[in-house]
N, C-alpha and C positions, 0 to 999 in steps of 0.2 A: 422470532427464532430464539429458542432457549437451548443453550448448550453449556455443558459444564466447563468451568474455567480450567485450563491446563497450566500446570506449574512444572517447569523443568529446571534442573541444575545447570550451571554454566558448563559443566562437563558434558551433560546430555546434549545441550545446544551445539557445542563444538563437534561432537561425534556425528550429529545428523546434518550439519550445514557445511557448505564450502566456506573457505576463509572469507570471501567477499560477502556471502549471505550472512555470515556471522557479524562481520564488521558493520554492515548496513542494518540488518534486522535486530541484532541484540545490542550492539554498541551505539546504535542510533546514528550511523553514518549516512552518507549520501553517495549514490553511484554517480559517475560522470554523466552529464547530459548526452543524449544521442548514442549511448552505449549500444553496440549491436546486440540484438536479442533481448532488449529490455522491454519489449512489448509496445514500445511507442508507436510503431508502424502496424501493429496488429489491427486488422479491419474486419475480421470474421465475427459472426455472432457467437457469443458464449460468455463464460464466467471466468473471472480471475480469482483463483484460490490462494489463500495464505500458505506459504511454504512451511510455516511452523506448525500448522494444525489442520490444514486442508479445508478450512472454512471458506465458503464463497463470499468474498468481500466486495467485489466490484463487477459490474455488468457492462458488457459492450453497449447496451442500450443507453448508458449514461456516459460513455466515453466521448471525448472530443479532442480535436487537434489544437492544443494550446500554443504550439510553436516553441515550447520550452525545452523539448528533448526528453521529457519524461511522460509516461502515460498519465493522462489527466481525465478526471471524471467530475461531473457536476453533483454527484451524490453517491453514497455507498449503495451496494446491491440491495440491502434490506436494513431495516431499523435494528439497532442494537449490536451490529457486528463490528463496528468501528468505534473506538473511543478516542477522546482527545485530551491533551494536557498542554499547558503553556511551556514553551521551550525558550529558555533564556540564553542559549549558546551564542547568539548573534547580538549585535548592538541593540536591536529592537526585538521585543518579544514576538514569537511566532506561535501558531497553534500546530502542535505536532499531532499526528494521528497514528494509531496503532491498532492491531487486531484486539478486539475486546475479549477474545477467547484465550489466546496464548501470550498476548502482550508484544508480539513482534512489531517493531517499528515499520511503518509503511511510508511515511513522508510527512507532508504538511498541507494544511488547508488554508486557502487565501480567499479574500472577498473580491476577486477580480474575474470571476467566471461568468459563463453564459446563463441566460434564463433557463429554467425557471427558478433556480436557487441563487444564482449570482456567485456561486462558490466554485473554486478550482481546487480539487483534491489532487495535488501533485505527488505522484506515487513512484517509489523506486521499483522498477520492474524486476530486479534481481530477487525480490522477496515474494514474487508471484509465480503461480503456475497457471497457464491459460488452458482452459478446456473448451473446445469448440462445441456449439450446440449440435445436437444430433439431428 
């Protein structure tokens, strides 16, 4: 998937997002685990789109119940839509993931997931919009 990179000013982000979406997606925060409506319990077939640019980032085909209280996936929906960087905000470094198109913070990826990748992409549902399959 090739899509043009989207750049927005802080003012533009603040105008288009709720306070919580901005805190999590732009300020790289984390929503509380088991937050109602965060898509953790979403079981339907479909795609989870980035609220910042509408890019489909995650597929229900790759979703699993990690028991953590956040939507978890064993891989992104397609190659090149999610980028990573090292996050040093905690004592130990973690791998942060964000939308490769608009840069919106998604969550973190860990090496304790299920086969076939062994990865757990732990995602903040507040930065996603779910679209069920037709």
